[in-house]
CHARMM internal coordinates of N, CA and C (Angstrom, degrees):
IC EDIT
DIST 1 N 1 CA 1.4494
DIST 1 CA 1 C 1.5277
ANGL 1 N 1 CA 1 C 108.24
DIST 1 C 2 N 1.3188
ANGL 1 CA 1 C 2 N 114.45
DIHE 1 N 1 CA 1 C 2 N 136.76
DIST 2 N 2 CA 1.4634
ANGL 1 C 2 N 2 CA 120.88
DIHE 1 CA 1 C 2 N 2 CA -176.89
DIST 2 CA 2 C 1.5139
ANGL 2 N 2 CA 2 C 110.77
DIHE 1 C 2 N 2 CA 2 C -128.64
DIST 2 C 3 N 1.3284
ANGL 2 CA 2 C 3 N 114.45
DIHE 2 N 2 CA 2 C 3 N 154.91
DIST 3 N 3 CA 1.4524
ANGL 2 C 3 N 3 CA 122.25
DIHE 2 CA 2 C 3 N 3 CA 168.67
DIST 3 CA 3 C 1.5189
ANGL 3 N 3 CA 3 C 106.82
DIHE 2 C 3 N 3 CA 3 C -104.85
DIST 3 C 4 N 1.3266
ANGL 3 CA 3 C 4 N 115.88
DIHE 3 N 3 CA 3 C 4 N 127.33
DIST 4 N 4 CA 1.4582
ANGL 3 C 4 N 4 CA 120.93
DIHE 3 CA 3 C 4 N 4 CA 179.06
DIST 4 CA 4 C 1.5151
ANGL 4 N 4 CA 4 C 109.70
DIHE 3 C 4 N 4 CA 4 C -125.75
DIST 4 C 5 N 1.3085
ANGL 4 CA 4 C 5 N 115.60
DIHE 4 N 4 CA 4 C 5 N 142.16
DIST 5 N 5 CA 1.4494
ANGL 4 C 5 N 5 CA 122.34
DIHE 4 CA 4 C 5 N 5 CA 176.78
DIST 5 CA 5 C 1.5272
ANGL 5 N 5 CA 5 C 107.74
DIHE 4 C 5 N 5 CA 5 C -100.57
DIST 5 C 6 N 1.3120
ANGL 5 CA 5 C 6 N 115.69
DIHE 5 N 5 CA 5 C 6 N 123.66
DIST 6 N 6 CA 1.4621
ANGL 5 C 6 N 6 CA 122.15
DIHE 5 CA 5 C 6 N 6 CA 176.78
DIST 6 CA 6 C 1.5251
ANGL 6 N 6 CA 6 C 106.58
DIHE 5 C 6 N 6 CA 6 C -101.70
DIST 6 C 7 N 1.3223
ANGL 6 CA 6 C 7 N 116.63
DIHE 6 N 6 CA 6 C 7 N 113.80
DIST 7 N 7 CA 1.4648
ANGL 6 C 7 N 7 CA 122.43
DIHE 6 CA 6 C 7 N 7 CA 179.00
DIST 7 CA 7 C 1.5200
ANGL 7 N 7 CA 7 C 108.63
DIHE 6 C 7 N 7 CA 7 C -101.64
DIST 7 C 8 N 1.3225
ANGL 7 CA 7 C 8 N 115.60
DIHE 7 N 7 CA 7 C 8 N 127.20
DIST 8 N 8 CA 1.4656
ANGL 7 C 8 N 8 CA 121.50
DIHE 7 CA 7 C 8 N 8 CA -179.09
DIST 8 CA 8 C 1.5231
ANGL 8 N 8 CA 8 C 107.70
DIHE 7 C 8 N 8 CA 8 C -110.48
DIST 8 C 9 N 1.3263
ANGL 8 CA 8 C 9 N 115.83
DIHE 8 N 8 CA 8 C 9 N 117.25
DIST 9 N 9 CA 1.4593
ANGL 8 C 9 N 9 CA 122.50
DIHE 8 CA 8 C 9 N 9 CA -176.50
DIST 9 CA 9 C 1.5182
ANGL 9 N 9 CA 9 C 110.93
DIHE 8 C 9 N 9 CA 9 C -96.26
DIST 9 C 10 N 1.3270
ANGL 9 CA 9 C 10 N 115.06
DIHE 9 N 9 CA 9 C 10 N 61.85
DIST 10 N 10 CA 1.4667
ANGL 9 C 10 N 10 CA 120.91
DIHE 9 CA 9 C 10 N 10 CA 176.13
DIST 10 CA 10 C 1.5284
ANGL 10 N 10 CA 10 C 107.19
DIHE 9 C 10 N 10 CA 10 C -112.15
DIST 10 C 11 N 1.2840
ANGL 10 CA 10 C 11 N 116.93
DIHE 10 N 10 CA 10 C 11 N -173.49
DIST 11 N 11 CA 1.4609
ANGL 10 C 11 N 11 CA 120.43
DIHE 10 CA 10 C 11 N 11 CA 178.65
DIST 11 CA 11 C 1.5222
ANGL 11 N 11 CA 11 C 108.39
DIHE 10 C 11 N 11 CA 11 C -116.24
DIST 11 C 12 N 1.3019
ANGL 11 CA 11 C 12 N 121.28
DIHE 11 N 11 CA 11 C 12 N 109.79
DIST 12 N 12 CA 1.4564
ANGL 11 C 12 N 12 CA 125.90
DIHE 11 CA 11 C 12 N 12 CA -3.57
DIST 12 CA 12 C 1.5269
ANGL 12 N 12 CA 12 C 110.76
DIHE 11 C 12 N 12 CA 12 C -80.63
DIST 12 C 13 N 1.3074
ANGL 12 CA 12 C 13 N 115.81
DIHE 12 N 12 CA 12 C 13 N 150.13
DIST 13 N 13 CA 1.4529
ANGL 12 C 13 N 13 CA 120.67
DIHE 12 CA 12 C 13 N 13 CA 178.41
DIST 13 CA 13 C 1.5233
ANGL 13 N 13 CA 13 C 111.33
DIHE 12 C 13 N 13 CA 13 C -77.43
DIST 13 C 14 N 1.3085
ANGL 13 CA 13 C 14 N 116.12
DIHE 13 N 13 CA 13 C 14 N 160.91
DIST 14 N 14 CA 1.4575
ANGL 13 C 14 N 14 CA 120.77
DIHE 13 CA 13 C 14 N 14 CA 178.17
DIST 14 CA 14 C 1.5162
ANGL 14 N 14 CA 14 C 109.23
DIHE 13 C 14 N 14 CA 14 C -157.61
DIST 14 C 15 N 1.3187
ANGL 14 CA 14 C 15 N 115.66
DIHE 14 N 14 CA 14 C 15 N 168.15
DIST 15 N 15 CA 1.4551
ANGL 14 C 15 N 15 CA 121.85
DIHE 14 CA 14 C 15 N 15 CA 179.34
DIST 15 CA 15 C 1.5197
ANGL 15 N 15 CA 15 C 109.88
DIHE 14 C 15 N 15 CA 15 C -130.89
DIST 15 C 16 N 1.3231
ANGL 15 CA 15 C 16 N 115.51
DIHE 15 N 15 CA 15 C 16 N 151.93
DIST 16 N 16 CA 1.4572
ANGL 15 C 16 N 16 CA 123.37
DIHE 15 CA 15 C 16 N 16 CA 177.46
DIST 16 CA 16 C 1.5150
ANGL 16 N 16 CA 16 C 108.12
DIHE 15 C 16 N 16 CA 16 C -131.96
DIST 16 C 17 N 1.3191
ANGL 16 CA 16 C 17 N 117.15
DIHE 16 N 16 CA 16 C 17 N 145.08
DIST 17 N 17 CA 1.4555
ANGL 16 C 17 N 17 CA 120.88
DIHE 16 CA 16 C 17 N 17 CA 176.41
DIST 17 CA 17 C 1.5206
ANGL 17 N 17 CA 17 C 107.94
DIHE 16 C 17 N 17 CA 17 C -110.30
DIST 17 C 18 N 1.3287
ANGL 17 CA 17 C 18 N 115.72
DIHE 17 N 17 CA 17 C 18 N 124.05
DIST 18 N 18 CA 1.4534
ANGL 17 C 18 N 18 CA 120.65
DIHE 17 CA 17 C 18 N 18 CA 179.79
DIST 18 CA 18 C 1.5222
ANGL 18 N 18 CA 18 C 109.41
DIHE 17 C 18 N 18 CA 18 C -117.18
DIST 18 C 19 N 1.3239
ANGL 18 CA 18 C 19 N 115.62
DIHE 18 N 18 CA 18 C 19 N 155.78
DIST 19 N 19 CA 1.4575
ANGL 18 C 19 N 19 CA 121.95
DIHE 18 CA 18 C 19 N 19 CA -178.61
DIST 19 CA 19 C 1.5160
ANGL 19 N 19 CA 19 C 107.95
DIHE 18 C 19 N 19 CA 19 C -137.45
DIST 19 C 20 N 1.3140
ANGL 19 CA 19 C 20 N 115.95
DIHE 19 N 19 CA 19 C 20 N 132.34
DIST 20 N 20 CA 1.4550
ANGL 19 C 20 N 20 CA 119.66
DIHE 19 CA 19 C 20 N 20 CA 178.26
DIST 20 CA 20 C 1.5089
ANGL 20 N 20 CA 20 C 111.65
DIHE 19 C 20 N 20 CA 20 C 172.50
DIST 20 C 21 N 1.3133
ANGL 20 CA 20 C 21 N 114.98
DIHE 20 N 20 CA 20 C 21 N -172.64
DIST 21 N 21 CA 1.4624
ANGL 20 C 21 N 21 CA 121.86
DIHE 20 CA 20 C 21 N 21 CA 178.84
DIST 21 CA 21 C 1.5294
ANGL 21 N 21 CA 21 C 107.83
DIHE 20 C 21 N 21 CA 21 C -95.27
DIST 21 C 22 N 1.3023
ANGL 21 CA 21 C 22 N 116.12
DIHE 21 N 21 CA 21 C 22 N 105.30
DIST 22 N 22 CA 1.4622
ANGL 21 C 22 N 22 CA 122.10
DIHE 21 CA 21 C 22 N 22 CA -177.56
DIST 22 CA 22 C 1.5185
ANGL 22 N 22 CA 22 C 111.58
DIHE 21 C 22 N 22 CA 22 C -113.23
DIST 22 C 23 N 1.3196
ANGL 22 CA 22 C 23 N 116.63
DIHE 22 N 22 CA 22 C 23 N 19.08
DIST 23 N 23 CA 1.4624
ANGL 22 C 23 N 23 CA 121.98
DIHE 22 CA 22 C 23 N 23 CA -176.27
DIST 23 CA 23 C 1.5307
ANGL 23 N 23 CA 23 C 110.33
DIHE 22 C 23 N 23 CA 23 C -58.05
DIST 23 C 24 N 1.3178
ANGL 23 CA 23 C 24 N 115.24
DIHE 23 N 23 CA 23 C 24 N 127.30
DIST 24 N 24 CA 1.4547
ANGL 23 C 24 N 24 CA 121.41
DIHE 23 CA 23 C 24 N 24 CA 177.92
DIST 24 CA 24 C 1.5148
ANGL 24 N 24 CA 24 C 114.89
DIHE 23 C 24 N 24 CA 24 C 79.47
DIST 24 C 25 N 1.3240
ANGL 24 CA 24 C 25 N 118.46
DIHE 24 N 24 CA 24 C 25 N 1.56
DIST 25 N 25 CA 1.4650
ANGL 24 C 25 N 25 CA 121.14
DIHE 24 CA 24 C 25 N 25 CA -178.82
DIST 25 CA 25 C 1.5261
ANGL 25 N 25 CA 25 C 110.31
DIHE 24 C 25 N 25 CA 25 C -92.68
DIST 25 C 26 N 1.3237
ANGL 25 CA 25 C 26 N 116.01
DIHE 25 N 25 CA 25 C 26 N 141.55
DIST 26 N 26 CA 1.4617
ANGL 25 C 26 N 26 CA 121.18
DIHE 25 CA 25 C 26 N 26 CA 174.48
DIST 26 CA 26 C 1.5312
ANGL 26 N 26 CA 26 C 109.24
DIHE 25 C 26 N 26 CA 26 C -80.96
DIST 26 C 27 N 1.3195
ANGL 26 CA 26 C 27 N 116.27
DIHE 26 N 26 CA 26 C 27 N 165.83
DIST 27 N 27 CA 1.4660
ANGL 26 C 27 N 27 CA 120.06
DIHE 26 CA 26 C 27 N 27 CA 176.18
DIST 27 CA 27 C 1.5223
ANGL 27 N 27 CA 27 C 110.90
DIHE 26 C 27 N 27 CA 27 C -57.80
DIST 27 C 28 N 1.3148
ANGL 27 CA 27 C 28 N 116.36
DIHE 27 N 27 CA 27 C 28 N -40.79
DIST 28 N 28 CA 1.4697
ANGL 27 C 28 N 28 CA 120.37
DIHE 27 CA 27 C 28 N 28 CA -179.95
DIST 28 CA 28 C 1.5260
ANGL 28 N 28 CA 28 C 111.08
DIHE 27 C 28 N 28 CA 28 C -62.44
DIST 28 C 29 N 1.3176
ANGL 28 CA 28 C 29 N 117.46
DIHE 28 N 28 CA 28 C 29 N -41.12
DIST 29 N 29 CA 1.4701
ANGL 28 C 29 N 29 CA 121.05
DIHE 28 CA 28 C 29 N 29 CA 178.82
DIST 29 CA 29 C 1.5306
ANGL 29 N 29 CA 29 C 110.92
DIHE 28 C 29 N 29 CA 29 C -66.22
DIST 29 C 30 N 1.3255
ANGL 29 CA 29 C 30 N 116.56
DIHE 29 N 29 CA 29 C 30 N -37.41
DIST 30 N 30 CA 1.4618
ANGL 29 C 30 N 30 CA 120.44
DIHE 29 CA 29 C 30 N 30 CA 178.16
DIST 30 CA 30 C 1.5251
ANGL 30 N 30 CA 30 C 110.06
DIHE 29 C 30 N 30 CA 30 C -66.16
DIST 30 C 31 N 1.3155
ANGL 30 CA 30 C 31 N 117.31
DIHE 30 N 30 CA 30 C 31 N -44.41
DIST 31 N 31 CA 1.4708
ANGL 30 C 31 N 31 CA 121.03
DIHE 30 CA 30 C 31 N 31 CA 178.51
DIST 31 CA 31 C 1.5280
ANGL 31 N 31 CA 31 C 110.24
DIHE 30 C 31 N 31 CA 31 C -63.15
DIST 31 C 32 N 1.3218
ANGL 31 CA 31 C 32 N 117.59
DIHE 31 N 31 CA 31 C 32 N -41.09
DIST 32 N 32 CA 1.4665
ANGL 31 C 32 N 32 CA 120.30
DIHE 31 CA 31 C 32 N 32 CA 177.42
DIST 32 CA 32 C 1.5297
ANGL 32 N 32 CA 32 C 111.59
DIHE 31 C 32 N 32 CA 32 C -63.19
DIST 32 C 33 N 1.3325
ANGL 32 CA 32 C 33 N 117.08
DIHE 32 N 32 CA 32 C 33 N -37.77
DIST 33 N 33 CA 1.4696
ANGL 32 C 33 N 33 CA 121.08
DIHE 32 CA 32 C 33 N 33 CA 177.10
DIST 33 CA 33 C 1.5265
ANGL 33 N 33 CA 33 C 109.89
DIHE 32 C 33 N 33 CA 33 C -64.12
DIST 33 C 34 N 1.3331
ANGL 33 CA 33 C 34 N 116.75
DIHE 33 N 33 CA 33 C 34 N -40.49
DIST 34 N 34 CA 1.4686
ANGL 33 C 34 N 34 CA 120.83
DIHE 33 CA 33 C 34 N 34 CA 176.47
DIST 34 CA 34 C 1.5235
ANGL 34 N 34 CA 34 C 110.77
DIHE 33 C 34 N 34 CA 34 C -62.99
DIST 34 C 35 N 1.3095
ANGL 34 CA 34 C 35 N 115.92
DIHE 34 N 34 CA 34 C 35 N -40.98
DIST 35 N 35 CA 1.4690
ANGL 34 C 35 N 35 CA 121.11
DIHE 34 CA 34 C 35 N 35 CA 178.54
DIST 35 CA 35 C 1.5246
ANGL 35 N 35 CA 35 C 110.51
DIHE 34 C 35 N 35 CA 35 C -62.88
DIST 35 C 36 N 1.3320
ANGL 35 CA 35 C 36 N 117.00
DIHE 35 N 35 CA 35 C 36 N -43.45
DIST 36 N 36 CA 1.4653
ANGL 35 C 36 N 36 CA 121.56
DIHE 35 CA 35 C 36 N 36 CA 177.83
DIST 36 CA 36 C 1.5281
ANGL 36 N 36 CA 36 C 111.83
DIHE 35 C 36 N 36 CA 36 C -61.66
DIST 36 C 37 N 1.3283
ANGL 36 CA 36 C 37 N 116.45
DIHE 36 N 36 CA 36 C 37 N -35.34
DIST 37 N 37 CA 1.4661
ANGL 36 C 37 N 37 CA 121.69
DIHE 36 CA 36 C 37 N 37 CA 179.88
DIST 37 CA 37 C 1.5237
ANGL 37 N 37 CA 37 C 111.77
DIHE 36 C 37 N 37 CA 37 C -81.92
DIST 37 C 38 N 1.3433
ANGL 37 CA 37 C 38 N 116.83
DIHE 37 N 37 CA 37 C 38 N -1.96
DIST 38 N 38 CA 1.4647
ANGL 37 C 38 N 38 CA 123.84
DIHE 37 CA 37 C 38 N 38 CA 176.18
DIST 38 CA 38 C 1.5332
ANGL 38 N 38 CA 38 C 112.50
DIHE 37 C 38 N 38 CA 38 C 58.29
DIST 38 C 39 N 1.3338
ANGL 38 CA 38 C 39 N 116.09
DIHE 38 N 38 CA 38 C 39 N 47.24
DIST 39 N 39 CA 1.4680
ANGL 38 C 39 N 39 CA 118.76
DIHE 38 CA 38 C 39 N 39 CA 179.93
DIST 39 CA 39 C 1.5266
ANGL 39 N 39 CA 39 C 113.08
DIHE 38 C 39 N 39 CA 39 C -96.00
DIST 39 C 40 N 1.3262
ANGL 39 CA 39 C 40 N 117.51
DIHE 39 N 39 CA 39 C 40 N -10.09
DIST 40 N 40 CA 1.4653
ANGL 39 C 40 N 40 CA 120.45
DIHE 39 CA 39 C 40 N 40 CA 178.21
DIST 40 CA 40 C 1.5236
ANGL 40 N 40 CA 40 C 110.18
DIHE 39 C 40 N 40 CA 40 C -81.93
DIST 40 C 41 N 1.3345
ANGL 40 CA 40 C 41 N 116.20
DIHE 40 N 40 CA 40 C 41 N 151.56
DIST 41 N 41 CA 1.4612
ANGL 40 C 41 N 41 CA 120.72
DIHE 40 CA 40 C 41 N 41 CA 176.66
DIST 41 CA 41 C 1.5269
ANGL 41 N 41 CA 41 C 110.18
DIHE 40 C 41 N 41 CA 41 C -65.79
DIST 41 C 42 N 1.3240
ANGL 41 CA 41 C 42 N 116.02
DIHE 41 N 41 CA 41 C 42 N -42.79
DIST 42 N 42 CA 1.4646
ANGL 41 C 42 N 42 CA 122.65
DIHE 41 CA 41 C 42 N 42 CA 177.50
DIST 42 CA 42 C 1.5282
ANGL 42 N 42 CA 42 C 106.44
DIHE 41 C 42 N 42 CA 42 C -129.95
DIST 42 C 43 N 1.3099
ANGL 42 CA 42 C 43 N 117.02
DIHE 42 N 42 CA 42 C 43 N 93.35
DIST 43 N 43 CA 1.4651
ANGL 42 C 43 N 43 CA 122.05
DIHE 42 CA 42 C 43 N 43 CA -169.70
DIST 43 CA 43 C 1.5160
ANGL 43 N 43 CA 43 C 114.20
DIHE 42 C 43 N 43 CA 43 C -52.81
DIST 43 C 44 N 1.2998
ANGL 43 CA 43 C 44 N 118.57
DIHE 43 N 43 CA 43 C 44 N -45.07
DIST 44 N 44 CA 1.4613
ANGL 43 C 44 N 44 CA 121.03
DIHE 43 CA 43 C 44 N 44 CA -175.40
DIST 44 CA 44 C 1.5248
ANGL 44 N 44 CA 44 C 111.69
DIHE 43 C 44 N 44 CA 44 C -66.84
DIST 44 C 45 N 1.3115
ANGL 44 CA 44 C 45 N 117.28
DIHE 44 N 44 CA 44 C 45 N -51.94
DIST 45 N 45 CA 1.4602
ANGL 44 C 45 N 45 CA 120.12
DIHE 44 CA 44 C 45 N 45 CA -176.31
DIST 45 CA 45 C 1.5261
ANGL 45 N 45 CA 45 C 112.08
DIHE 44 C 45 N 45 CA 45 C -76.71
DIST 45 C 46 N 1.3269
ANGL 45 CA 45 C 46 N 116.93
DIHE 45 N 45 CA 45 C 46 N -47.96
DIST 46 N 46 CA 1.4616
ANGL 45 C 46 N 46 CA 120.51
DIHE 45 CA 45 C 46 N 46 CA -174.08
DIST 46 CA 46 C 1.5221
ANGL 46 N 46 CA 46 C 112.54
DIHE 45 C 46 N 46 CA 46 C -63.11
DIST 46 C 47 N 1.3084
ANGL 46 CA 46 C 47 N 117.46
DIHE 46 N 46 CA 46 C 47 N -34.21
DIST 47 N 47 CA 1.4659
ANGL 46 C 47 N 47 CA 119.75
DIHE 46 CA 46 C 47 N 47 CA 178.88
DIST 47 CA 47 C 1.5315
ANGL 47 N 47 CA 47 C 111.10
DIHE 46 C 47 N 47 CA 47 C -66.97
DIST 47 C 48 N 1.3222
ANGL 47 CA 47 C 48 N 116.96
DIHE 47 N 47 CA 47 C 48 N -24.47
DIST 48 N 48 CA 1.4656
ANGL 47 C 48 N 48 CA 121.41
DIHE 47 CA 47 C 48 N 48 CA 179.48
DIST 48 CA 48 C 1.5323
ANGL 48 N 48 CA 48 C 112.17
DIHE 47 C 48 N 48 CA 48 C -79.07
DIST 48 C 49 N 1.3229
ANGL 48 CA 48 C 49 N 117.35
DIHE 48 N 48 CA 48 C 49 N -23.75
DIST 49 N 49 CA 1.4608
ANGL 48 C 49 N 49 CA 120.69
DIHE 48 CA 48 C 49 N 49 CA -176.02
DIST 49 CA 49 C 1.5361
ANGL 49 N 49 CA 49 C 111.77
DIHE 48 C 49 N 49 CA 49 C -115.30
DIST 49 C 50 N 1.3264
ANGL 49 CA 49 C 50 N 116.78
DIHE 49 N 49 CA 49 C 50 N 22.63
DIST 50 N 50 CA 1.4609
ANGL 49 C 50 N 50 CA 121.63
DIHE 49 CA 49 C 50 N 50 CA -178.98
DIST 50 CA 50 C 1.5263
ANGL 50 N 50 CA 50 C 111.14
DIHE 49 C 50 N 50 CA 50 C -98.61
DIST 50 C 51 N 1.3238
ANGL 50 CA 50 C 51 N 114.70
DIHE 50 N 50 CA 50 C 51 N 152.66
DIST 51 N 51 CA 1.4574
ANGL 50 C 51 N 51 CA 120.37
DIHE 50 CA 50 C 51 N 51 CA 174.43
DIST 51 CA 51 C 1.5282
ANGL 51 N 51 CA 51 C 108.43
DIHE 50 C 51 N 51 CA 51 C -131.47
DIST 51 C 52 N 1.3211
ANGL 51 CA 51 C 52 N 115.71
DIHE 51 N 51 CA 51 C 52 N 161.42
DIST 52 N 52 CA 1.4602
ANGL 51 C 52 N 52 CA 122.34
DIHE 51 CA 51 C 52 N 52 CA -177.73
DIST 52 CA 52 C 1.5216
ANGL 52 N 52 CA 52 C 108.79
DIHE 51 C 52 N 52 CA 52 C -121.39
DIST 52 C 53 N 1.3293
ANGL 52 CA 52 C 53 N 116.41
DIHE 52 N 52 CA 52 C 53 N 129.95
DIST 53 N 53 CA 1.4640
ANGL 52 C 53 N 53 CA 122.07
DIHE 52 CA 52 C 53 N 53 CA 173.27
DIST 53 CA 53 C 1.5300
ANGL 53 N 53 CA 53 C 108.10
DIHE 52 C 53 N 53 CA 53 C -136.91
DIST 53 C 54 N 1.3114
ANGL 53 CA 53 C 54 N 115.24
DIHE 53 N 53 CA 53 C 54 N 151.02
DIST 54 N 54 CA 1.4577
ANGL 53 C 54 N 54 CA 119.18
DIHE 53 CA 53 C 54 N 54 CA 177.22
DIST 54 CA 54 C 1.5248
ANGL 54 N 54 CA 54 C 108.82
DIHE 53 C 54 N 54 CA 54 C -71.02
DIST 54 C 55 N 1.3188
ANGL 54 CA 54 C 55 N 115.95
DIHE 54 N 54 CA 54 C 55 N 133.07
DIST 55 N 55 CA 1.4609
ANGL 54 C 55 N 55 CA 121.39
DIHE 54 CA 54 C 55 N 55 CA -178.88
DIST 55 CA 55 C 1.5231
ANGL 55 N 55 CA 55 C 110.54
DIHE 54 C 55 N 55 CA 55 C -76.78
DIST 55 C 56 N 1.3271
ANGL 55 CA 55 C 56 N 115.23
DIHE 55 N 55 CA 55 C 56 N 146.77
DIST 56 N 56 CA 1.4579
ANGL 55 C 56 N 56 CA 119.64
DIHE 55 CA 55 C 56 N 56 CA 174.64
DIST 56 CA 56 C 1.5353
ANGL 56 N 56 CA 56 C 108.63
DIHE 55 C 56 N 56 CA 56 C -105.64
DIST 56 C 57 N 1.3170
ANGL 56 CA 56 C 57 N 115.94
DIHE 56 N 56 CA 56 C 57 N -179.88
DIST 57 N 57 CA 1.4659
ANGL 56 C 57 N 57 CA 120.69
DIHE 56 CA 56 C 57 N 57 CA -177.14
DIST 57 CA 57 C 1.5250
ANGL 57 N 57 CA 57 C 112.56
DIHE 56 C 57 N 57 CA 57 C -59.48
DIST 57 C 58 N 1.3309
ANGL 57 CA 57 C 58 N 117.45
DIHE 57 N 57 CA 57 C 58 N -36.73
DIST 58 N 58 CA 1.4669
ANGL 57 C 58 N 58 CA 120.73
DIHE 57 CA 57 C 58 N 58 CA 178.72
DIST 58 CA 58 C 1.5247
ANGL 58 N 58 CA 58 C 111.57
DIHE 57 C 58 N 58 CA 58 C -65.59
DIST 58 C 59 N 1.3329
ANGL 58 CA 58 C 59 N 117.67
DIHE 58 N 58 CA 58 C 59 N -39.57
DIST 59 N 59 CA 1.4650
ANGL 58 C 59 N 59 CA 121.16
DIHE 58 CA 58 C 59 N 59 CA 177.12
DIST 59 CA 59 C 1.5226
ANGL 59 N 59 CA 59 C 110.05
DIHE 58 C 59 N 59 CA 59 C -61.84
DIST 59 C 60 N 1.3292
ANGL 59 CA 59 C 60 N 115.66
DIHE 59 N 59 CA 59 C 60 N -44.98
DIST 60 N 60 CA 1.4653
ANGL 59 C 60 N 60 CA 120.51
DIHE 59 CA 59 C 60 N 60 CA -178.03
DIST 60 CA 60 C 1.5246
ANGL 60 N 60 CA 60 C 110.10
DIHE 59 C 60 N 60 CA 60 C -63.06
DIST 60 C 61 N 1.3310
ANGL 60 CA 60 C 61 N 118.09
DIHE 60 N 60 CA 60 C 61 N -41.18
DIST 61 N 61 CA 1.4658
ANGL 60 C 61 N 61 CA 121.42
DIHE 60 CA 60 C 61 N 61 CA 177.58
DIST 61 CA 61 C 1.5199
ANGL 61 N 61 CA 61 C 110.91
DIHE 60 C 61 N 61 CA 61 C -64.80
DIST 61 C 62 N 1.3247
ANGL 61 CA 61 C 62 N 116.46
DIHE 61 N 61 CA 61 C 62 N -41.09
DIST 62 N 62 CA 1.4658
ANGL 61 C 62 N 62 CA 121.77
DIHE 61 CA 61 C 62 N 62 CA -178.04
DIST 62 CA 62 C 1.5273
ANGL 62 N 62 CA 62 C 111.68
DIHE 61 C 62 N 62 CA 62 C -64.99
DIST 62 C 63 N 1.3272
ANGL 62 CA 62 C 63 N 116.79
DIHE 62 N 62 CA 62 C 63 N -39.20
DIST 63 N 63 CA 1.4598
ANGL 62 C 63 N 63 CA 121.67
DIHE 62 CA 62 C 63 N 63 CA -176.15
DIST 63 CA 63 C 1.5249
ANGL 63 N 63 CA 63 C 113.25
DIHE 62 C 63 N 63 CA 63 C -95.92
DIST 63 C 64 N 1.3453
ANGL 63 CA 63 C 64 N 117.52
DIHE 63 N 63 CA 63 C 64 N 6.73
DIST 64 N 64 CA 1.4530
ANGL 63 C 64 N 64 CA 120.52
DIHE 63 CA 63 C 64 N 64 CA -177.80
DIST 64 CA 64 C 1.5331
ANGL 64 N 64 CA 64 C 109.92
DIHE 63 C 64 N 64 CA 64 C -51.42
DIST 64 C 65 N 1.3047
ANGL 64 CA 64 C 65 N 116.67
DIHE 64 N 64 CA 64 C 65 N 127.79
DIST 65 N 65 CA 1.4634
ANGL 64 C 65 N 65 CA 121.39
DIHE 64 CA 64 C 65 N 65 CA -177.96
DIST 65 CA 65 C 1.5172
ANGL 65 N 65 CA 65 C 113.47
DIHE 64 C 65 N 65 CA 65 C 95.05
DIST 65 C 66 N 1.3218
ANGL 65 CA 65 C 66 N 116.50
DIHE 65 N 65 CA 65 C 66 N -16.83
DIST 66 N 66 CA 1.4750
ANGL 65 C 66 N 66 CA 121.13
DIHE 65 CA 65 C 66 N 66 CA 179.78
DIST 66 CA 66 C 1.5226
ANGL 66 N 66 CA 66 C 111.64
DIHE 65 C 66 N 66 CA 66 C -120.47
DIST 66 C 67 N 1.3083
ANGL 66 CA 66 C 67 N 116.84
DIHE 66 N 66 CA 66 C 67 N 24.57
DIST 67 N 67 CA 1.4702
ANGL 66 C 67 N 67 CA 121.23
DIHE 66 CA 66 C 67 N 67 CA -179.87
DIST 67 CA 67 C 1.5208
ANGL 67 N 67 CA 67 C 108.77
DIHE 66 C 67 N 67 CA 67 C -80.91
DIST 67 C 68 N 1.3143
ANGL 67 CA 67 C 68 N 115.51
DIHE 67 N 67 CA 67 C 68 N 131.07
DIST 68 N 68 CA 1.4696
ANGL 67 C 68 N 68 CA 121.36
DIHE 67 CA 67 C 68 N 68 CA -178.80
DIST 68 CA 68 C 1.5146
ANGL 68 N 68 CA 68 C 108.87
DIHE 67 C 68 N 68 CA 68 C -95.60
DIST 68 C 69 N 1.3126
ANGL 68 CA 68 C 69 N 117.05
DIHE 68 N 68 CA 68 C 69 N 118.09
DIST 69 N 69 CA 1.4636
ANGL 68 C 69 N 69 CA 121.82
DIHE 68 CA 68 C 69 N 69 CA 177.93
DIST 69 CA 69 C 1.5210
ANGL 69 N 69 CA 69 C 109.34
DIHE 68 C 69 N 69 CA 69 C -79.51
DIST 69 C 70 N 1.2993
ANGL 69 CA 69 C 70 N 115.88
DIHE 69 N 69 CA 69 C 70 N 131.02
DIST 70 N 70 CA 1.4627
ANGL 69 C 70 N 70 CA 121.15
DIHE 69 CA 69 C 70 N 70 CA -179.63
DIST 70 CA 70 C 1.5181
ANGL 70 N 70 CA 70 C 107.80
DIHE 69 C 70 N 70 CA 70 C -112.44
END
COOR INIT
IC SEED 1 N 1 CA 1 C
IC BUILD
């Protein structure tokens, strides 16, 4: 199980913290899974300008209570 930070570079930009088993998945597959779960503000555009990075302890503390289980 991993914590991943999804950064959306739209105007205004935002980030989401997701948690789940992403073993063997590419960034594109993870973003598509997020799109399917409808977690983006604007699914069509935001999924095109999103990136995936592994979350660190500070990210997890910052998003505590707002972690999206996948």
